[in-house]
N, C-alpha and C positions, 0 to 999 in steps of 0.2 A: 453560347452558341445558340441558346434562344431568342435572347436580344437581336442576335444578328438574322435571325429567322424573322423575327417582329418587322425590324426597322426595314429591311428587304420588302416584306408583304406591304408596307406601308408606303415605301418609295413607288412600288408598284401600283398600288390603288391609287396615288395620286399622280402616276403617268397616264392610265386610263382615264381617268375623269377629267384630268386635263383635254381631251379630244373631244370627251362628249358634253362640256360644258360650252355653251355658244353664247357671246354676249348680243345683245340687238344691236345691227349694224347700223351706223349712222345714217340718218337721210339727209343731211344740209350742213354746212359748214359757214360760219359768221366772220366775215372780217369786217369789223368796228371800223367806223371812222373815228381816229383820236385827235382832233381838230379841237381845240379849245371853245371856239364856238359851237361845236355840235354836242356838248356837255349835257346842253337842257333837254336833249331826247335821248331815251334810254331804251335802245333797242337790242332784243335779244332773242333767243329762240327759247321754247318752253323747253321740259327734261326730254320730250321724247324726239326733240329737234323736226320738228313738222309743222311748227305754225311759227311765226315771226310776231312778236310780240312790240309794239310800238308804243312809250308813254310819254308825255312830258308834260310841263307847267304851262307852255303856250299852248294854243291850237294848232294843231296839225289841219294844213286846210286841205294836202292833196297828196296822194303818192302814184308813182309811176313806174314799171319796171323796164328795163332795156335788156333784152339777150345776147348770146355769143355772136347772132345772128344781126346785129344793130336792128331788133325790131322791136316797139311796145308790145309788151305782153299784156301786161294792164296797166289800166288809167282811172285813179280814183278820186273823185271829188270825196273827203272824209269831213271836215268843219268837227272835229271833239280831241278830246285829249288823248284818248289810248286807240288804239286799233290791233285788233289779231288777224295776222292771214295767214289762212292754209296753204301750206307751199304745195300740195299736191297740185293745185292747178297750175302751177307754172311747170313749163319744160325743165328734162333734166340739164345739167350745164352751169355759165354761170351768168348770173344777172345782177344786173348794177341796178340800185334802189335809189328814187330819189325822193327824198320828201320835204314839203315846201312847207315853210311856217311864215309867219308874218313879213318878214323882209330876207330871208335866208332859204338856201335850198342845202339839206344834208344830203350828202352822197356815201353810200357804202353799198359793199359786195355781199353775195350770197351764193355759194355755191351748191345746188343740187346735186347728189352724188349720185351716181348710177347703181341701182339695186339689182340684183341676181334673181330672178324666179327661183324662188324654192318649191321643193313638189310637197304638198301638205303631208304631214306625217302622219294624219288620222287615215285619208285615202290608202297611203301608202300600208298602215297596218291591215286595214280593213283588206285588202287584196293579198297579202302571205295569209291572214288567216283563211281566207274562202277559198285560195289554191289558184289564183289568177295570175297567168303569165303573159308577159308583153312580148311579142317579136315582130318585130317591120312593123305593119300594120294590124295584123290581125292580134284578135284575144281570143285566147283558149285557156279552156276551164281544165285543170287536172282534176283527175279522181285520185284521191287517195290522199 
């Protein structure tokens, strides 16, 4: 009987913790170019998926992006073997990246995922400790 209660408590604890633990939402998704001629360019996202990392044995001469409205958002002359591009500069949605090396252009796609704004938990905690309620557009302070 004691083991049954312990097992039940462990299951309830795991169940409750599964709702409180949240992983960081992904910022972007990369579709790599799998062409044999593109294997010289290493294109990947960093661990937090908010920066595109480009590396190559050959010099990367330029980089530009085309968004889902078929407009160029970024256009850089690089002339380097590696480059890091922060993705927060780009609009949300699909972006086609074109990397130019000496005689070839390598194309791949990055999807910038929409994120939902979350209320800062620290501000929320302070509001409840002080006793502030938000109703419509008014903020009232509760005594007690």
